[in-house]
All heavy atoms as a GROMACS GRO file, in nm:
protein
  509
    1MET      N    1  11.952  11.782  20.531
    1MET     CA    2  11.988  11.855  20.414
    1MET      C    3  12.113  11.810  20.347
    1MET      O    4  12.126  11.781  20.230
    1MET     CB    5  11.979  12.006  20.438
    1MET     CG    6  12.005  12.090  20.327
    1MET     SD    7  11.851  12.138  20.246
    1MET     CE    8  11.900  12.273  20.155
    2ILE      N    9  12.221  11.814  20.428
    2ILE     CA   10  12.351  11.764  20.382
    2ILE      C   11  12.346  11.631  20.336
    2ILE      O   12  12.411  11.594  20.241
    2ILE     CB   13  12.458  11.792  20.495
    2ILE    CG1   14  12.477  11.941  20.526
    2ILE    CG2   15  12.587  11.732  20.454
    2ILE    CD1   16  12.534  12.022  20.421
    3LYS      N   17  12.279  11.546  20.414
    3LYS     CA   18  12.271  11.395  20.381
    3LYS      C   19  12.197  11.382  20.248
    3LYS      O   20  12.243  11.298  20.172
    3LYS     CB   21  12.198  11.325  20.491
    3LYS     CG   22  12.285  11.305  20.615
    3LYS     CD   23  12.217  11.226  20.720
    3LYS     CE   24  12.302  11.215  20.842
    3LYS     NZ   25  12.237  11.140  20.945
    4ASP      N   26  12.104  11.461  20.219
    4ASP     CA   27  12.028  11.454  20.094
    4ASP      C   28  12.127  11.494  19.975
    4ASP      O   29  12.129  11.426  19.870
    4ASP     CB   30  11.906  11.535  20.084
    4ASP     CG   31  11.794  11.491  20.178
    4ASP    OD1   32  11.789  11.367  20.202
    4ASP    OD2   33  11.717  11.572  20.218
    5PHE      N   34  12.200  11.597  19.998
    5PHE     CA   35  12.298  11.643  19.898
    5PHE      C   36  12.403  11.536  19.875
    5PHE      O   37  12.435  11.498  19.759
    5PHE     CB   38  12.365  11.770  19.941
    5PHE     CG   39  12.479  11.808  19.853
    5PHE    CD1   40  12.460  11.873  19.731
    5PHE    CD2   41  12.613  11.789  19.896
    5PHE    CE1   42  12.573  11.903  19.655
    5PHE    CE2   43  12.720  11.817  19.818
    5PHE     CZ   44  12.703  11.886  19.697
    6ALA      N   45  12.454  11.480  19.980
    6ALA     CA   46  12.560  11.378  19.975
    6ALA      C   47  12.498  11.246  19.896
    6ALA      O   48  12.567  11.188  19.823
    6ALA     CB   49  12.607  11.332  20.106
    7ARG      N   50  12.383  11.215  19.930
    7ARG     CA   51  12.312  11.098  19.865
    7ARG      C   52  12.304  11.120  19.720
    7ARG      O   53  12.341  11.023  19.631
    7ARG     CB   54  12.176  11.066  19.918
    7ARG     CG   55  12.107  10.945  19.861
    7ARG     CD   56  11.968  10.930  19.914
    7ARG     NE   57  11.888  11.043  19.912
    7ARG     CZ   58  11.829  11.095  19.799
    7ARG    NH1   59  11.843  11.031  19.682
    7ARG    NH2   60  11.748  11.202  19.804
    8VAL      N   61  12.262  11.234  19.676
    8VAL     CA   62  12.243  11.262  19.528
    8VAL      C   63  12.380  11.267  19.465
    8VAL      O   64  12.392  11.216  19.358
    8VAL     CB   65  12.170  11.402  19.514
    8VAL    CG1   66  12.173  11.448  19.364
    8VAL    CG2   67  12.025  11.393  19.559
    9LEU      N   68  12.477  11.322  19.525
    9LEU     CA   69  12.614  11.330  19.464
    9LEU      C   70  12.670  11.192  19.460
    9LEU      O   71  12.731  11.150  19.356
    9LEU     CB   72  12.708  11.423  19.550
    9LEU     CG   73  12.844  11.432  19.501
    9LEU    CD1   74  12.855  11.484  19.360
    9LEU    CD2   75  12.932  11.527  19.599
   10ARG      N   76  12.650  11.111  19.560
   10ARG     CA   77  12.706  10.972  19.555
   10ARG      C   78  12.637  10.891  19.450
   10ARG      O   79  12.699  10.815  19.369
   10ARG     CB   80  12.680  10.901  19.692
   10ARG     CG   81  12.741  10.758  19.686
   10ARG     CD   82  12.734  10.694  19.819
   10ARG     NE   83  12.800  10.566  19.814
   10ARG     CZ   84  12.734  10.448  19.841
   10ARG    NH1   85  12.621  10.437  19.879
   10ARG    NH2   86  12.809  10.338  19.823
   11ASP      N   87  12.503  10.911  19.435
   11ASP     CA   88  12.439  10.841  19.326
   11ASP      C   89  12.492  10.884  19.187
   11ASP      O   90  12.507  10.796  19.098
   11ASP     CB   91  12.287  10.866  19.330
   11ASP     CG   92  12.217  10.797  19.445
   11ASP    OD1   93  12.277  10.714  19.513
   11ASP    OD2   94  12.101  10.839  19.475
   12LYS      N   95  12.521  11.008  19.172
   12LYS     CA   96  12.571  11.061  19.042
   12LYS      C   97  12.713  11.002  19.023
   12LYS      O   98  12.744  10.954  18.906
   12LYS     CB   99  12.570  11.216  19.046
   12LYS     CG  100  12.632  11.267  18.917
   12LYS     CD  101  12.553  11.242  18.798
   12LYS     CE  102  12.605  11.309  18.676
   12LYS     NZ  103  12.581  11.238  18.545
   13LEU      N  104  12.800  10.999  19.126
   13LEU     CA  105  12.934  10.946  19.110
   13LEU      C  106  12.928  10.793  19.072
   13LEU      O  107  12.996  10.746  18.976
   13LEU     CB  108  13.012  10.964  19.238
   13LEU     CG  109  13.050  11.103  19.275
   13LEU    CD1  110  13.102  11.103  19.417
   13LEU    CD2  111  13.151  11.162  19.181
   14ARG      N  112  12.836  10.727  19.136
   14ARG     CA  113  12.822  10.584  19.113
   14ARG      C  114  12.772  10.566  18.973
   14ARG      O  115  12.820  10.468  18.905
   14ARG     CB  116  12.729  10.522  19.224
   14ARG     CG  117  12.707  10.373  19.208
   14ARG     CD  118  12.828  10.289  19.213
   14ARG     NE  119  12.907  10.306  19.336
   14ARG     CZ  120  13.008  10.233  19.362
   14ARG    NH1  121  13.050  10.137  19.279
   14ARG    NH2  122  13.084  10.258  19.464
   15THR      N  123  12.680  10.638  18.931
   15THR     CA  124  12.618  10.619  18.795
   15THR      C  125  12.732  10.652  18.692
   15THR      O  126  12.740  10.564  18.595
   15THR     CB  127  12.502  10.718  18.776
   15THR    OG1  128  12.399  10.691  18.862
   15THR    CG2  129  12.449  10.712  18.633
   16ASP      N  130  12.809  10.749  18.706
   16ASP     CA  131  12.918  10.775  18.616
   16ASP      C  132  13.010  10.669  18.614
   16ASP      O  133  13.065  10.625  18.512
   16ASP     CB  134  12.983  10.911  18.649
   16ASP     CG  135  12.900  11.033  18.614
   16ASP    OD1  136  12.789  11.018  18.547
   16ASP    OD2  137  12.936  11.140  18.657
   17MET      N  138  13.055  10.616  18.727
   17MET     CA  139  13.157  10.511  18.739
   17MET      C  140  13.100  10.379  18.666
   17MET      O  141  13.172  10.327  18.586
   17MET     CB  142  13.184  10.471  18.881
   17MET     CG  143  13.284  10.560  18.947
   17MET     SD  144  13.342  10.490  19.106
   17MET     CE  145  13.202  10.514  19.211
   18ASN      N  146  12.977  10.355  18.685
   18ASN     CA  147  12.914  10.236  18.616
   18ASN      C  148  12.908  10.256  18.467
   18ASN      O  149  12.935  10.156  18.396
   18ASN     CB  150  12.776  10.207  18.678
   18ASN     CG  151  12.784  10.151  18.817
   18ASN    OD1  152  12.883  10.094  18.856
   18ASN    ND2  153  12.668  10.163  18.885
   19ASN      N  154  12.874  10.371  18.422
   19ASN     CA  155  12.865  10.403  18.282
   19ASN      C  156  12.999  10.392  18.211
   19ASN      O  157  13.013  10.333  18.107
   19ASN     CB  158  12.804  10.539  18.254
   19ASN     CG  159  12.652  10.544  18.287
   19ASN    OD1  160  12.582  10.439  18.285
   19ASN    ND2  161  12.602  10.662  18.306
   20TYR      N  162  13.099  10.444  18.276
   20TYR     CA  163  13.240  10.429  18.228
   20TYR      C  164  13.288  10.282  18.220
   20TYR      O  165  13.345  10.238  18.122
   20TYR     CB  166  13.337  10.515  18.300
   20TYR     CG  167  13.321  10.666  18.268
   20TYR    CD1  168  13.300  10.761  18.372
   20TYR    CD2  169  13.347  10.714  18.138
   20TYR    CE1  170  13.291  10.897  18.340
   20TYR    CE2  171  13.332  10.846  18.111
   20TYR     CZ  172  13.305  10.937  18.213
   20TYR     OH  173  13.297  11.072  18.183
   21ALA      N  174  13.251  10.216  18.335
   21ALA     CA  175  13.291  10.069  18.328
   21ALA      C  176  13.216   9.994  18.226
   21ALA      O  177  13.274   9.906  18.155
   21ALA     CB  178  13.263  10.014  18.464
   22ASP      N  179  13.093  10.026  18.199
   22ASP     CA  180  13.016   9.962  18.093
   22ASP      C  181  13.077   9.994  17.959
   22ASP      O  182  13.081   9.907  17.868
   22ASP     CB  183  12.871  10.003  18.101
   22ASP     CG  184  12.791   9.946  18.223
   22ASP    OD1  185  12.839   9.850  18.286
   22ASP    OD2  186  12.684   9.994  18.247
   23ASP      N  187  13.112  10.118  17.935
   23ASP     CA  188  13.180  10.159  17.808
   23ASP      C  189  13.301  10.081  17.792
   23ASP      O  190  13.323  10.023  17.677
   23ASP     CB  191  13.208  10.307  17.813
   23ASP     CG  192  13.094  10.396  17.803
   23ASP    OD1  193  12.979  10.344  17.770
   23ASP    OD2  194  13.110  10.521  17.824
   24MET      N  195  13.378  10.069  17.887
   24MET     CA  196  13.505   9.991  17.880
   24MET      C  197  13.482   9.836  17.846
   24MET      O  198  13.541   9.781  17.758
   24MET     CB  199  13.590   9.995  18.006
   24MET     CG  200  13.653  10.125  18.020
   24MET     SD  201  13.732  10.148  18.191
   24MET     CE  202  13.861  10.027  18.178
   25ALA      N  203  13.387   9.782  17.916
   25ALA     CA  204  13.350   9.643  17.896
   25ALA      C  205  13.289   9.627  17.756
   25ALA      O  206  13.302   9.526  17.696
   25ALA     CB  207  13.250   9.601  18.002
   26GLY      N  208  13.226   9.728  17.704
   26GLY     CA  209  13.163   9.719  17.570
   26GLY      C  210  13.262   9.740  17.460
   26GLY      O  211  13.226   9.743  17.335
   27GLY      N  212  13.389   9.763  17.487
   27GLY     CA  213  13.493   9.779  17.382
   27GLY      C  214  13.498   9.919  17.322
   27GLY      O  215  13.545   9.936  17.218
   28SER      N  216  13.457  10.018  17.400
   28SER     CA  217  13.454  10.155  17.344
   28SER      C  218  13.599  10.210  17.331
   28SER      O  219  13.626  10.305  17.262
   28SER     CB  220  13.376  10.250  17.429
   28SER     OG  221  13.436  10.269  17.556
   29CYS      N  222  13.691  10.161  17.408
   29CYS     CA  223  13.833  10.207  17.402
   29CYS      C  224  13.907  10.146  17.272
   29CYS      O  225  13.918  10.032  17.257
   29CYS     CB  226  13.912  10.168  17.522
   29CYS     SG  227  13.841  10.229  17.680
   30ARG      N  228  13.940  10.239  17.189
   30ARG     CA  229  14.003  10.194  17.066
   30ARG      C  230  14.155  10.178  17.082
   30ARG      O  231  14.227  10.108  17.012
   30ARG     CB  232  13.973  10.293  16.951
   30ARG     CG  233  13.829  10.288  16.913
   30ARG     CD  234  13.803  10.383  16.800
   30ARG     NE  235  13.840  10.525  16.827
   30ARG     CZ  236  13.762  10.615  16.881
   30ARG    NH1  237  13.637  10.586  16.915
   30ARG    NH2  238  13.812  10.749  16.906
   31THR      N  239  14.213  10.247  17.184
   31THR     CA  240  14.364  10.237  17.204
   31THR      C  241  14.387  10.205  17.351
   31THR      O  242  14.295  10.233  17.438
   31THR     CB  243  14.437  10.366  17.165
   31THR    OG1  244  14.381  10.473  17.245
   31THR    CG2  245  14.395  10.404  17.019
   32PHE      N  246  14.502  10.172  17.383
   32PHE     CA  247  14.546  10.148  17.524
   32PHE      C  248  14.540  10.280  17.600
   32PHE      O  249  14.506  10.287  17.722
   32PHE     CB  250  14.676  10.088  17.530
   32PHE     CG  251  14.727  10.058  17.664
   32PHE    CD1  252  14.661   9.960  17.739
   32PHE    CD2  253  14.831  10.119  17.733
   32PHE    CE1  254  14.692   9.926  17.876
   32PHE    CE2  255  14.867  10.094  17.859
   32PHE     CZ  256  14.802   9.994  17.935
   33GLU      N  257  14.574  10.392  17.526
   33GLU     CA  258  14.571  10.521  17.599
   33GLU      C  259  14.427  10.559  17.637
   33GLU      O  260  14.408  10.611  17.744
   33GLU     CB  261  14.627  10.634  17.506
   33GLU     CG  262  14.776  10.628  17.484
   33GLU     CD  263  14.822  10.514  17.390
   33GLU    OE1  264  14.738  10.466  17.310
   33GLU    OE2  265  14.940  10.467  17.400
   34GLU      N  266  14.324  10.525  17.551
   34GLU     CA  267  14.191  10.556  17.592
   34GLU      C  268  14.150  10.470  17.710
   34GLU      O  269  14.070  10.515  17.804
   34GLU     CB  270  14.096  10.525  17.478
   34GLU     CG  271  14.104  10.626  17.362
   34GLU     CD  272  14.020  10.603  17.239
   34GLU    OE1  273  13.940  10.502  17.240
   34GLU    OE2  274  14.019  10.670  17.143
   35TYR      N  275  14.190  10.345  17.705
   35TYR     CA  276  14.165  10.252  17.818
   35TYR      C  277  14.227  10.310  17.956
   35TYR      O  278  14.164  10.317  18.050
   35TYR     CB  279  14.217  10.114  17.794
   35TYR     CG  280  14.209  10.026  17.904
   35TYR    CD1  281  14.097   9.949  17.935
   35TYR    CD2  282  14.326  10.006  17.985
   35TYR    CE1  283  14.090   9.867  18.040
   35TYR    CE2  284  14.314   9.913  18.093
   35TYR     CZ  285  14.203   9.843  18.122
   35TYR     OH  286  14.189   9.764  18.227
   36GLN      N  287  14.352  10.355  17.946
   36GLN     CA  288  14.418  10.413  18.062
   36GLN      C  289  14.344  10.531  18.108
   36GLN      O  290  14.332  10.554  18.226
   36GLN     CB  291  14.564  10.445  18.024
   36GLN     CG  292  14.657  10.329  18.021
   36GLN     CD  293  14.796  10.373  17.998
   36GLN    OE1  294  14.822  10.450  17.895
   36GLN    NE2  295  14.892  10.328  18.075
   37LYS      N  296  14.300  10.620  18.018
   37LYS     CA  297  14.226  10.740  18.058
   37LYS      C  298  14.101  10.702  18.130
   37LYS      O  299  14.072  10.761  18.236
   37LYS     CB  300  14.200  10.827  17.931
   37LYS     CG  301  14.129  10.956  17.971
   37LYS     CD  302  14.099  11.032  17.846
   37LYS     CE  303  14.019  11.167  17.885
   37LYS     NZ  304  13.985  11.244  17.777
   38LEU      N  305  14.026  10.610  18.078
   38LEU     CA  306  13.900  10.570  18.142
   38LEU      C  307  13.925  10.511  18.284
   38LEU      O  308  13.855  10.534  18.378
   38LEU     CB  309  13.819  10.474  18.063
   38LEU     CG  310  13.732  10.544  17.951
   38LEU    CD1  311  13.644  10.439  17.873
   38LEU    CD2  312  13.641  10.653  18.008
   39CYS      N  313  14.034  10.431  18.296
   39CYS     CA  314  14.075  10.372  18.420
   39CYS      C  315  14.101  10.484  18.525
   39CYS      O  316  14.059  10.482  18.642
   39CYS     CB  317  14.193  10.285  18.415
   39CYS     SG  318  14.166  10.132  18.333
   40GLY      N  319  14.174  10.595  18.476
   40GLY     CA  320  14.196  10.705  18.568
   40GLY      C  321  14.072  10.782  18.601
   40GLY      O  322  14.058  10.823  18.715
   41VAL      N  323  13.978  10.798  18.508
   41VAL     CA  324  13.851  10.863  18.535
   41VAL      C  325  13.779  10.791  18.646
   41VAL      O  326  13.724  10.839  18.741
   41VAL     CB  327  13.772  10.882  18.415
   41VAL    CG1  328  13.628  10.932  18.447
   41VAL    CG2  329  13.836  10.984  18.320
   42ILE      N  330  13.771  10.655  18.622
   42ILE     CA  331  13.701  10.567  18.723
   42ILE      C  332  13.764  10.573  18.855
   42ILE      O  333  13.695  10.586  18.968
   42ILE     CB  334  13.682  10.423  18.668
   42ILE    CG1  335  13.587  10.424  18.546
   42ILE    CG2  336  13.636  10.334  18.775
   42ILE    CD1  337  13.593  10.292  18.470
   43GLN      N  338  13.898  10.575  18.861
   43GLN     CA  339  13.964  10.577  18.987
   43GLN      C  340  13.942  10.715  19.052
   43GLN      O  341  13.914  10.720  19.182
   43GLN     CB  342  14.120  10.561  18.968
   43GLN     CG  343  14.198  10.558  19.088
   43GLN     CD  344  14.351  10.537  19.059
   43GLN    OE1  345  14.389  10.550  18.952
   43GLN    NE2  346  14.418  10.503  19.164
   44GLY      N  347  13.941  10.818  18.990
   44GLY     CA  348  13.912  10.956  19.037
   44GLY      C  349  13.774  10.960  19.096
   44GLY      O  350  13.749  11.017  19.207
   45LEU      N  351  13.677  10.901  19.025
   45LEU     CA  352  13.538  10.908  19.071
   45LEU      C  353  13.527  10.825  19.198
   45LEU      O  354  13.457  10.861  19.298
   45LEU     CB  355  13.440  10.852  18.967
   45LEU     CG  356  13.424  10.947  18.847
   45LEU    CD1  357  13.349  10.875  18.737
   45LEU    CD2  358  13.346  11.070  18.892
   46ALA      N  359  13.593  10.708  19.208
   46ALA     CA  360  13.591  10.625  19.324
   46ALA      C  361  13.655  10.691  19.443
   46ALA      O  362  13.604  10.682  19.555
   46ALA     CB  363  13.663  10.492  19.292
   47THR      N  364  13.765  10.772  19.422
   47THR     CA  365  13.829  10.846  19.530
   47THR      C  366  13.737  10.950  19.574
   47THR      O  367  13.718  10.972  19.699
   47THR     CB  368  13.964  10.902  19.478
   47THR    OG1  369  14.050  10.802  19.433
   47THR    CG2  370  14.031  10.979  19.581
   48ALA      N  371  13.666  11.019  19.492
   48ALA     CA  372  13.574  11.123  19.527
   48ALA      C  373  13.464  11.066  19.608
   48ALA      O  374  13.417  11.130  19.712
   48ALA     CB  375  13.518  11.194  19.405
   49GLU      N  376  13.411  10.948  19.574
   49GLU     CA  377  13.302  10.886  19.646
   49GLU      C  378  13.353  10.841  19.782
   49GLU      O  379  13.288  10.865  19.886
   49GLU     CB  380  13.258  10.761  19.570
   49GLU     CG  381  13.143  10.685  19.642
   49GLU     CD  382  13.105  10.553  19.582
   49GLU    OE1  383  13.197  10.486  19.531
   49GLU    OE2  384  12.983  10.527  19.588
   50ARG      N  385  13.476  10.790  19.796
   50ARG     CA  386  13.534  10.753  19.923
   50ARG      C  387  13.547  10.871  20.016
   50ARG      O  388  13.521  10.863  20.134
   50ARG     CB  389  13.673  10.689  19.899
   50ARG     CG  390  13.737  10.640  20.028
   50ARG     CD  391  13.669  10.510  20.076
   50ARG     NE  392  13.586  10.534  20.190
   50ARG     CZ  393  13.478  10.469  20.226
   50ARG    NH1  394  13.440  10.362  20.153
   50ARG    NH2  395  13.401  10.506  20.327
   51HIS      N  396  13.603  10.983  19.960
   51HIS     CA  397  13.608  11.107  20.048
   51HIS      C  398  13.469  11.160  20.089
   51HIS      O  399  13.457  11.196  20.202
   51HIS     CB  400  13.675  11.220  19.960
   51HIS     CG  401  13.817  11.196  19.940
   51HIS    ND1  402  13.902  11.163  20.035
   51HIS    CD2  403  13.894  11.218  19.830
   51HIS    CE1  404  14.034  11.155  19.990
   51HIS    NE2  405  14.022  11.184  19.858
   52LEU      N  406  13.369  11.147  20.003
   52LEU     CA  407  13.239  11.188  20.038
   52LEU      C  408  13.185  11.095  20.152
   52LEU      O  409  13.127  11.144  20.247
   52LEU     CB  410  13.143  11.181  19.917
   52LEU     CG  411  12.997  11.218  19.944
   52LEU    CD1  412  12.978  11.361  19.986
   52LEU    CD2  413  12.916  11.186  19.821
   53LEU      N  414  13.197  10.972  20.138
   53LEU     CA  415  13.150  10.884  20.246
   53LEU      C  416  13.229  10.903  20.376
   53LEU      O  417  13.172  10.900  20.481
   53LEU     CB  418  13.160  10.735  20.197
   53LEU     CG  419  13.079  10.690  20.082
   53LEU    CD1  420  13.105  10.548  20.038
   53LEU    CD2  421  12.936  10.704  20.123
   54ASP      N  422  13.351  10.928  20.366
   54ASP     CA  423  13.437  10.959  20.493
   54ASP      C  424  13.382  11.082  20.556
   54ASP      O  425  13.368  11.091  20.679
   54ASP     CB  426  13.584  10.969  20.461
   54ASP     CG  427  13.651  10.838  20.427
   54ASP    OD1  428  13.588  10.725  20.445
   54ASP    OD2  429  13.765  10.840  20.366
   55LEU      N  430  13.356  11.184  20.479
   55LEU     CA  431  13.309  11.309  20.538
   55LEU      C  432  13.171  11.290  20.608
   55LEU      O  433  13.151  11.343  20.714
   55LEU     CB  434  13.294  11.421  20.426
   55LEU     CG  435  13.423  11.481  20.382
   55LEU    CD1  436  13.396  11.573  20.252
   55LEU    CD2  437  13.485  11.562  20.493
   56LEU      N  438  13.088  11.214  20.540
   56LEU     CA  439  12.955  11.189  20.598
   56LEU      C  440  12.967  11.111  20.730
   56LEU      O  441  12.901  11.144  20.828
   56LEU     CB  442  12.866  11.107  20.502
   56LEU     CG  443  12.793  11.180  20.392
   56LEU    CD1  444  12.731  11.086  20.302
   56LEU    CD2  445  12.699  11.275  20.459
   57LYS      N  446  13.060  11.009  20.733
   57LYS     CA  447  13.082  10.935  20.857
   57LYS      C  448  13.132  11.029  20.967
   57LYS      O  449  13.085  11.018  21.083
   57LYS     CB  450  13.179  10.814  20.837
   57LYS     CG  451  13.203  10.735  20.956
   57LYS     CD  452  13.250  10.609  20.929
   57LYS     CE  453  13.280  10.522  21.050
   57LYS     NZ  454  13.225  10.553  21.173
   58ASN      N  455  13.231  11.115  20.934
   58ASN     CA  456  13.283  11.205  21.033
   58ASN      C  457  13.175  11.299  21.090
   58ASN      O  458  13.177  11.327  21.218
   58ASN     CB  459  13.392  11.296  20.977
   58ASN     CG  460  13.519  11.208  20.948
   58ASN    OD1  461  13.538  11.096  21.001
   58ASN    ND2  462  13.601  11.257  20.858
   59MET      N  463  13.084  11.347  21.004
   59MET     CA  464  12.971  11.425  21.044
   59MET      C  465  12.874  11.349  21.140
   59MET      O  466  12.838  11.412  21.242
   59MET     CB  467  12.888  11.483  20.923
   59MET     CG  468  12.965  11.586  20.843
   59MET     SD  469  12.877  11.644  20.700
   59MET     CE  470  12.732  11.700  20.769
   60GLU      N  471  12.854  11.222  21.109
   60GLU     CA  472  12.762  11.147  21.188
   60GLU      C  473  12.833  11.122  21.319
   60GLU      O  474  12.760  11.122  21.421
   60GLU     CB  475  12.728  11.011  21.119
   60GLU     CG  476  12.633  11.032  20.998
   60GLU     CD  477  12.617  10.904  20.920
   60GLU    OE1  478  12.673  10.799  20.955
   60GLU    OE2  479  12.549  10.904  20.817
   61ASP      N  480  12.958  11.087  21.322
   61ASP     CA  481  13.031  11.066  21.450
   61ASP      C  482  13.029  11.190  21.536
   61ASP      O  483  13.015  11.182  21.660
   61ASP     CB  484  13.173  11.025  21.425
   61ASP     CG  485  13.176  10.880  21.357
   61ASP    OD1  486  13.077  10.810  21.363
   61ASP    OD2  487  13.280  10.841  21.313
   62ALA      N  488  13.043  11.306  21.473
   62ALA     CA  489  13.044  11.435  21.547
   62ALA      C  490  12.908  11.457  21.618
   62ALA      O  491  12.901  11.521  21.719
   62ALA     CB  492  13.086  11.544  21.458
   63ASP      N  493  12.800  11.418  21.547
   63ASP     CA  494  12.662  11.434  21.596
   63ASP      C  495  12.632  11.348  21.718
   63ASP      O  496  12.545  11.378  21.796
   63ASP     CB  497  12.560  11.404  21.490
   63ASP     CG  498  12.552  11.518  21.384
   63ASP    OD1  499  12.608  11.635  21.400
   63ASP    OD2  500  12.501  11.496  21.274
   64GLU      N  501  12.705  11.242  21.738
   64GLU     CA  502  12.678  11.149  21.844
   64GLU      C  503  12.734  11.188  21.975
   64GLU      O  504  12.792  11.273  22.020
   64GLU     CB  505  12.737  11.009  21.816
   64GLU     CG  506  12.662  10.945  21.696
   64GLU     CD  507  12.723  10.809  21.661
   64GLU    OE1  508  12.822  10.764  21.720
   64GLU    OE2  509  12.669  10.751  21.569
   0.00000   0.00000   0.00000
């Protein structure tokens, strides 16, 4: 159950990161400030994904 939740959340985080990166690559940032903001959003999503993966690994290690 937890693993299913984590998988769905990770997929959503990854989709959002990819969409923001695609937006940046497509030239959607009109100013450097907009570019910086999107970089921060992507970094935050990547950090959230890393924390999620770390928690899952800790849970799996505890089960062993």
